[in-house]
C-alpha positions in Angstrom: -17.1 -14.5 70.1 -20.6 -13.2 69.4 -21.2 -10.7 66.7 -24.5 -8.9 66.0 -25.6 -6.0 63.9 -24.5 -3.3 66.2 -21.2 -4.3 67.8 -18.5 -6.9 68.1 -15.9 -7.9 70.6 -12.3 -7.0 70.0 -9.7 -8.6 72.3 -12.6 -9.5 74.5 -13.7 -5.9 74.9 -16.2 -3.7 73.1 -14.4 -1.0 71.0 -14.9 2.5 72.4 -15.8 5.5 70.3 -12.4 7.1 70.8 -10.7 4.1 69.2 -12.4 4.8 65.9 -13.8 1.3 65.3 -17.0 1.0 63.3 -18.9 -2.1 62.2 -19.7 -1.8 58.5 -21.1 -4.7 56.5 -20.1 -7.2 59.2 -16.5 -6.0 59.2 -14.9 -4.0 62.0 -13.1 -1.0 60.5 -10.6 1.3 62.3 -10.7 4.8 61.0 -7.9 7.4 61.2 -9.3 10.5 62.9 -7.0 12.7 60.8 -7.5 11.5 57.2 -10.5 9.1 57.5 -8.6 6.2 56.0 -10.0 2.9 57.2 -8.1 -0.3 58.3 -9.3 -3.8 59.1 -6.6 -4.2 61.7 -6.0 -1.9 64.7 -2.3 -2.5 64.3 -2.4 -1.2 60.7 -4.0 2.0 62.0 -1.3 2.3 64.6 1.4 1.9 62.0 -0.4 4.4 59.7 -0.4 7.1 62.5 3.4 7.4 62.0 2.6 9.2 58.7 0.8 11.9 60.6 3.5 12.2 63.2 6.1 12.8 60.4 8.0 9.7 61.3 7.9 8.4 57.7 9.2 11.4 55.9 12.6 11.2 54.2 15.0 13.8 55.8 16.9 14.0 52.5 14.2 14.3 49.7 11.1 15.0 51.8 9.1 12.1 50.3 6.5 10.5 52.6 6.2 6.8 53.0 3.3 4.7 54.2 5.4 2.8 56.8 8.7 3.3 58.7 10.0 0.1 57.0 9.4 1.6 53.6 11.3 4.8 54.6 14.2 2.6 55.9 14.3 0.7 52.6 14.2 4.0 50.7 17.1 5.4 52.8 19.1 2.3 52.4 18.6 1.9 48.7 18.7 5.6 47.5 19.7 8.2 50.0 22.5 6.5 52.0 24.1 4.5 49.2 27.4 5.7 48.0 28.8 7.0 45.8 26.3 9.6 44.7 26.7 11.1 41.2 24.5 13.8 39.6 23.3 14.8 36.2 25.1 17.9 35.0 21.9 18.9 33.0 19.1 18.6 35.6 21.2 18.1 38.8 19.2 14.9 39.7 21.3 12.7 42.0 21.9 9.0 41.4 23.7 6.2 43.2 25.7 4.8 40.4 27.3 5.8 37.1 25.2 3.2 35.3 22.0 4.7 36.6 23.2 8.1 35.5 24.0 6.8 32.0 20.5 5.4 31.7 19.0 8.7 32.9 21.0 10.7 30.2 18.9 8.9 27.6 16.0 11.1 28.8 17.9 14.3 27.9 18.8 12.8 24.5 15.1 12.2 23.8 15.6 8.4 23.6 12.8 7.7 26.1 10.1 9.7 24.4 7.5 7.7 22.4 7.8 8.6 18.7 4.1 8.1 18.2 2.4 10.0 21.1 5.4 11.9 22.5 4.8 10.6 26.0 8.1 10.6 28.0 9.4 7.7 30.1 12.1 7.3 32.7 13.9 4.5 30.7 14.2 3.3 27.2 12.8 -0.1 28.3 9.6 1.6 29.7 9.2 3.5 26.4 9.6 0.3 24.3 7.1 -1.6 26.4 4.6 1.3 26.0 5.2 1.5 22.3 4.5 -2.2 21.8 1.4 -2.2 24.1 -0.1 1.1 23.0 0.9 1.4 19.4 1.5 -2.1 18.1 0.6 -1.3 14.5 3.0 1.6 14.2 6.3 1.3 12.2 8.2 2.3 15.4 6.7 -0.7 17.3 7.6 -3.0 14.4 11.2 -1.7 14.6 11.3 -2.2 18.4 9.8 -5.7 18.2 12.3 -6.8 15.6 15.3 -5.4 17.6 17.0 -7.1 20.5 14.8 -5.4 23.1 13.3 -8.7 24.0 15.8 -11.4 22.8 14.3 -14.8 22.0 10.7 -13.5 21.9 8.4 -11.6 19.7 7.8 -8.8 22.2 7.4 -7.9 25.9 6.6 -10.6 28.4 2.9 -11.4 28.6 1.3 -10.8 31.9 
């Protein structure tokens, strides 16, 4: 196929203005006419339009997902899983007793960084933050010497 500065062939045809295709820096971009987000594949734009049609919004929690597949995974993993248990303090719903037990650490203050007071969803996230952001603090020294990361001197290196 031949490509020049002004246009390119797509599926053997020139893209029309109503399709939202624009050639920028030698790359054909498809633009959503509702939010101006751009895509390199027309199929990606087609999938994206489901967001604007409301087809990717969770009917239970109202969260919006980028694709129908992500919504399906969310529903399968969080909303439709049984049994559901809830926190008697904040009324947040969880799918298992073990997840609820971990959540209760938030209410006990066990997930708040002792140095900067930033709050985390889990103790593990707080410990990782403490070691990465405040490595010289006594609290980080206590965490790194604990069994938070057995067999190592700290969190996994990325």
